[in-house]
Structures are given as structure tokens and as C-alpha cells.
C-alpha positions in Angstrom: 44.7 107.9 -253.4 46.3 108.6 -256.7 46.0 106.2 -259.5 49.3 104.7 -258.7 47.7 102.7 -255.9 47.1 99.0 -256.7 44.6 97.0 -254.5 47.1 94.3 -254.0 49.6 96.8 -252.5 50.2 97.4 -248.9 49.5 101.0 -247.8 51.4 102.4 -244.9 50.0 105.4 -243.0 53.1 106.9 -241.5 52.2 109.2 -238.6 55.0 111.7 -237.9 56.2 111.6 -241.4 58.8 114.6 -241.3 60.8 113.4 -238.1 63.9 111.4 -238.2 62.0 108.1 -237.8 59.2 108.9 -240.2 61.3 110.5 -242.9 63.5 107.4 -242.9 60.8 104.9 -242.8 59.0 106.5 -245.9 62.4 106.4 -247.7 62.7 102.7 -246.9 59.0 101.9 -247.9 59.4 103.6 -251.3 62.3 101.4 -252.0 60.1 98.4 -251.6 57.9 97.4 -254.6 54.8 96.4 -252.7 54.1 99.7 -250.6 52.2 102.8 -251.0 52.6 105.5 -248.4 50.5 108.3 -246.8 52.5 110.6 -244.7 51.0 112.5 -241.9 52.5 115.7 -240.2 51.5 119.1 -239.2 52.9 120.7 -242.3 52.5 118.0 -245.0 55.0 117.5 -247.6 55.6 117.2 -251.3 53.8 114.2 -252.9 55.7 111.8 -255.1 54.7 108.7 -257.2 53.8 106.5 -254.4 53.7 108.9 -251.3 50.9 111.2 -250.6 51.2 113.7 -247.7 48.3 115.0 -245.5 48.8 118.0 -243.1 46.7 117.3 -240.0 46.4 118.4 -236.5 46.3 115.2 -234.6 45.4 116.9 -231.3 42.1 118.0 -233.1 39.8 114.9 -233.2 37.5 116.5 -235.7 40.4 117.4 -238.1 41.8 114.1 -237.7 38.5 112.4 -238.5 37.9 114.7 -241.5 41.3 114.1 -242.9 41.8 110.5 -242.4 38.2 109.1 -242.4 38.4 108.4 -246.1 41.7 106.4 -246.1 40.0 103.0 -246.8 43.0 101.6 -248.4 45.3 101.8 -245.2 46.7 98.3 -244.2 49.5 99.3 -241.7 49.8 102.2 -239.3 53.4 103.2 -238.4 53.0 105.6 -235.5 56.0 107.9 -234.7 54.4 111.2 -233.8 55.4 113.0 -230.7 54.3 116.3 -228.9 56.8 117.7 -226.5 55.7 119.2 -223.1 57.6 120.6 -220.1 57.1 117.7 -217.7 56.7 114.0 -217.9 53.2 114.2 -216.6 52.1 116.7 -219.2 53.3 114.4 -222.0 50.8 111.8 -221.4 47.5 113.6 -222.4 48.5 114.9 -225.9 50.6 111.9 -227.0 47.9 109.5 -225.9 45.2 111.6 -227.6 46.9 111.7 -230.9 47.3 108.0 -231.2 43.7 107.4 -230.1 42.4 110.0 -232.7 44.4 108.2 -235.5 43.0 104.7 -234.6 39.6 106.1 -234.1 39.7 107.5 -237.5 41.4 104.6 -239.4 40.0 101.4 -237.8 36.3 101.8 -239.0 37.5 103.2 -242.4 40.0 100.7 -243.3 38.6 97.1 -243.5 42.0 95.6 -244.4 43.9 97.1 -241.5 46.5 94.5 -240.5 48.9 96.1 -238.0 49.7 99.1 -235.9 53.4 99.8 -235.2 54.1 102.0 -232.1 57.3 103.7 -231.7 58.6 103.9 -228.1 62.0 104.2 -226.4 63.9 103.4 -223.2 61.5 105.8 -221.1 59.5 102.6 -220.9 62.4 101.2 -218.6 62.7 104.5 -216.7 66.1 105.5 -218.6 64.9 109.2 -218.4 64.6 109.1 -214.6 68.2 107.9 -213.6 70.2 104.7 -213.5 68.1 101.7 -214.5 68.5 98.0 -215.0 70.9 97.2 -217.8 70.7 95.5 -220.1 66.8 96.4 -220.3 64.6 93.6 -221.4 61.2 93.8 -222.9 59.9 91.7 -220.0 61.3 94.1 -217.3 58.8 95.2 -214.7 57.1 98.6 -215.2 58.0 101.6 -213.2 56.1 104.4 -211.4 53.9 106.4 -213.8 53.4 108.9 -215.5 54.9 107.4 -218.9 53.1 108.0 -222.2 54.7 105.2 -224.0 53.2 102.7 -221.5 49.8 104.4 -221.8 50.0 104.2 -225.6 50.8 100.6 -225.6 48.1 99.7 -223.0 45.5 101.5 -225.2 46.6 99.3 -228.3 46.6 96.1 -226.1 42.9 96.8 -225.0 41.8 97.9 -228.4 43.3 95.0 -230.1 41.1 92.4 -228.3 38.8 90.8 -230.8 40.3 92.8 -233.7 41.7 91.6 -236.9 44.8 93.7 -236.7 47.8 93.1 -234.5 50.3 95.5 -232.9 54.1 95.8 -232.2 56.1 98.3 -230.2 59.6 99.1 -231.0 62.0 100.5 -228.5 65.2 102.0 -230.1 67.8 103.9 -228.2 68.8 107.4 -229.3 67.7 107.5 -233.1 70.3 109.0 -235.4 69.6 110.0 -239.1 68.6 113.0 -241.4 65.8 115.2 -240.2 65.6 118.9 -239.8 63.5 120.9 -237.2 63.1 117.9 -234.8 63.8 118.4 -231.2 65.5 115.2 -230.8 68.4 115.0 -233.2 71.7 114.0 -231.7 73.7 113.6 -234.8 72.8 117.2 -235.8 73.7 118.5 -232.3 77.3 117.1 -232.7 77.6 118.2 -236.3 76.6 121.8 -235.6 78.7 121.9 -232.4 81.7 120.5 -234.1 81.4 122.7 -237.1 81.0 125.8 -234.9 84.0 124.8 -232.7 86.0 124.4 -235.9 85.0 127.8 -237.1 86.1 129.3 -233.8 89.5 127.5 -234.0 88.6 125.4 -230.8 89.2 121.8 -230.0 86.2 119.5 -229.7 85.2 119.1 -226.1 82.7 116.7 -224.8 80.2 118.9 -222.9 78.4 116.5 -220.8 78.5 115.4 -217.1 81.8 113.9 -216.0 80.4 110.3 -215.7 78.7 110.4 -219.0 82.1 110.4 -220.9 82.8 106.9 -219.4 79.3 105.4 -219.3 78.3 102.5 -221.8 75.5 103.2 -224.3 74.3 102.4 -227.7 72.4 104.2 -230.6 69.9 103.2 -233.2 70.4 104.1 -236.9 67.2 105.5 -238.4 67.5 103.3 -241.6 68.0 100.2 -239.3 64.9 101.2 -237.4 62.9 101.6 -240.6 63.8 97.9 -241.5 62.9 96.6 -238.1 59.6 98.5 -238.1 58.5 96.9 -241.4 59.8 93.6 -240.3 57.8 93.4 -237.1 54.8 94.7 -238.8 54.8 91.9 -241.4 56.2 89.0 -239.4 53.4 87.1 -238.0 55.6 85.9 -235.1 56.0 89.4 -233.9 52.3 90.1 -233.3 51.3 91.9 -230.1 54.8 92.1 -228.8 57.5 94.7 -228.0 61.1 94.8 -229.3 64.3 96.5 -228.5 65.9 97.7 -231.7 69.5 98.7 -231.5 72.6 98.9 -233.8 74.1 96.0 -232.0 77.2 97.5 -230.6 78.1 99.4 -227.5 80.5 102.3 -227.0 81.6 104.9 -224.6 82.0 108.6 -225.5 85.6 108.5 -224.2 86.4 106.3 -227.3 83.8 107.6 -229.7 84.4 111.4 -229.3 88.0 111.5 -230.5 86.8 109.7 -233.7 84.2 112.3 -234.2 86.7 115.1 -233.6 89.1 113.4 -236.1 86.1 113.4 -238.7 85.9 117.1 -238.3 89.8 117.5 -238.3 89.7 118.8 -234.8 91.8 118.2 -231.8 89.9 116.7 -228.9 90.6 118.4 -225.6 89.5 117.1 -222.1 85.9 117.1 -221.4 84.3 120.4 -220.1 80.9 120.2 -218.4 78.6 122.8 -219.7 74.9 123.3 -220.8 74.9 123.5 -224.7 71.4 125.1 -224.4 73.0 128.0 -222.4 76.4 128.2 -224.0 75.1 128.1 -227.6 72.3 130.6 -227.0 74.2 133.5 -228.4 75.6 131.6 -231.4 72.8 132.4 -233.9 74.8 135.1 -235.6 77.7 132.7 -236.0 75.5 130.2 -237.6 74.1 132.7 -240.1 77.7 133.8 -240.9 78.6 130.2 -241.7 75.5 129.7 -243.8 76.7 132.7 -246.0 80.4 131.7 -245.9 80.0 128.2 -247.0 76.7 128.6 -249.1 74.9 126.3 -246.9 71.1 125.5 -247.1 69.7 128.5 -245.2 68.0 126.7 -242.3 67.1 128.7 -239.3 69.3 128.2 -236.2 66.2 126.9 -234.4 65.8 124.2 -236.8 69.3 122.9 -236.7 70.0 123.2 -233.0 68.5 120.7 -230.6 70.7 121.7 -227.7 68.3 120.8 -224.9 68.3 117.1 -226.2 72.0 117.1 -226.6 72.3 118.2 -223.0 69.9 115.3 -222.1 72.0 112.6 -223.8 75.2 113.9 -222.7 74.0 114.0 -219.1 73.5 110.3 -218.9 76.2 109.6 -216.4 75.1 106.0 -216.1 74.9 103.0 -218.5 72.1 103.1 -221.1 71.7 100.0 -223.1 69.1 97.3 -223.9 69.0 93.7 -224.8 68.3 93.3 -228.6 68.4 89.6 -228.7 64.7 89.1 -228.8 64.4 90.5 -232.2 67.5 88.4 -233.4 65.9 85.3 -232.1 62.8 86.0 -234.3 65.0 86.7 -237.4 66.0 90.4 -237.5 69.7 90.2 -237.9 70.5 93.7 -239.3 73.2 95.7 -237.5 75.1 98.9 -237.9 78.6 99.8 -236.7 77.9 103.1 -234.7 81.1 104.9 -235.4 80.6 104.3 -239.1 76.9 105.5 -238.7 78.0 108.8 -237.4 80.5 109.2 -240.3 77.9 108.4 -242.9 75.4 110.8 -241.3 77.9 113.6 -241.2 78.8 112.9 -244.9 75.2 113.1 -245.8 74.8 116.5 -244.0 77.7 117.7 -245.9 76.4 116.4 -249.2 73.2 118.1 -248.4 75.0 121.4 -247.5 73.7 121.5 -244.0 77.1 121.8 -242.5 80.5 123.0 -244.0 
């Protein structure tokens, strides 16, 4: 570590440093006076005063051991890495392996390891399979496997026995914030879709399933999630538990969509079910024209369009929300107004010249 590290400081190992969750977590940690950060990703990053990046292939056990085996100063692991695969069953092996490789490398090397924070989601409750019990509670019964979130948590439960460190599992809803090149970025999906609709002189139509427009759901702001992760990792009462982390409000697209259209100065027309992954497949030339016309940051179309993820979220024609009261009972009271969250994120995108 660099000379800026002080033995009294806490050192966070943020795994998945360039995603929505990891990027916002690092931003929050560097605003706190007592944290140093090591960020892990496949492509690394630009070091700063209290942040060092390491490029590592976590699927490669030898590379992980080689790159992480000397990180003796790590006190907290925040695990938010993810490998996508075509089927639910295929997700298990790589995503479990990456976590195992990280813990195997860090645990023997870092004598002051205090906590491992695991990022999960509502897949634990079967939200990806179809209508499920809402509001979902951390104590809900498990569903039929495979599910990598469950396997990861079980690994930590077994590994923690007789260990000095503790674990926590955070279960956000759809996480919204700033990131580029991530396959799960709903705010970017909406921003690019709305910007293209405006460029083509079209109203903003909700593209999801008919029932999805009227279903009840919630979001999780990435900044709020970062605060919650650090809270759960440093609050003794949270040890070895899971927590639903949400903005604290519920909404339906039928009310939110017109507000989003108004932000982009668009009319909102009636919903029209369509696959964004299909309908936006030929829009790359339009995107490049917009980049030139509005002097935008020249991101590739692939990096700004998470159409498959948008289709998944807009396809939830059933209620999707969880009970966040457990975290509140233990002292986490931060909340975010979801409509304002979208506006703030879109403002940020414009400020960064990602959208017109």
C-alpha cells in the first residue's frame, strides 16, 4: 500500500470496483476520514490519494492469490463482483468461485480482517422466477435452487465458524446510480431510451409488459446502498445477518413514467410492449450521430445500452418489493425519494456529458 496508509485506518477491499455498487461505495468511503481503499476489477483503475486499484481475474485462483496474497492491511471486504451467464444454473459456479478465491487469498494474509460484506438481491426471494411473497422479509423460506446468492451466503456462514471476522448480506432492489459498461444499469437504460426518443421526435412510451406498468415496486439508490453497506459492516449488532436495503418508498411506473418524460421534455404516450433488446439493436448509428451532434463523451453503444436488463425490469408484471424495517430497527434510517433519485442521476449524466 502507499505511504498514505496509516495502521489505525480501516482498509476496505472493494471487489467489483467499477460497477454501480462498487464505484459508489468507493466514492462514499473516500469521503470518510478513516478508510483506505483497494479496488478490484478486471480492468483496474486510476489510483488516487487513498484508493489503489488492482486488475485481477477472480476466476483464476492463481492470479487472485498472486495479486491479493500480500494485502495484509485489509480489514473489511465489500464483495460486489458479478459474472453474467446465460442461465440461472450457470451463474452459480463462477460467482461462487470468485468469492471463494477472494476469501482464500485474504483471510490468511490479513490478520485484522473484521468483516465480509456480501451484495445480494431479491433473487434470494425468487423475484427473478415470477410473482413472490411481498413484502419479502429476510426470514422468508428459501426457494428451489439454483441460486448463487444463496450459495455465496452459505459459504460465508460455514467459513465464519470459529473466525474472528463477521459477515453481512445486503439485499437491495434495482440499484440505480452512475456507472458505464455494466450489464445492469436501469437509469442508463431509461436515459438513453428517452434521449433517443427525443432525438427521433417521439413521445416516451413505457416498453414493458402490460401488467408491469401498474405493478408496485421500489429502487435502491447506489449512494444509499453504500452507506448501508458500511453501516452493516461496522455496527456490531448487524453481525452475521442479512438486510433488505431500499429507498424507503414504493411506486408504480404508471405514475413515475410521466415524471421521467417531463424531465426529458417529452410527451408520454400509452405503453407499447416491445423488447428493447430487439427494437434498439439497429440504433448504434443514431447513438454515434448524437455523440457527435451534442459533443458527448464517446462511449461505445454497447457500454451505454443495457437493453436486456431493461427488458427484464420492465417485464415484472407483478409486485416487487421487500420489507426494509429490519435495518431501520437496528439504526439505519437513511431514505431517498425515488422520483428525485432519477432526476439527480439524469442531471449527473448530463453534467458528465453522457446524454444530451
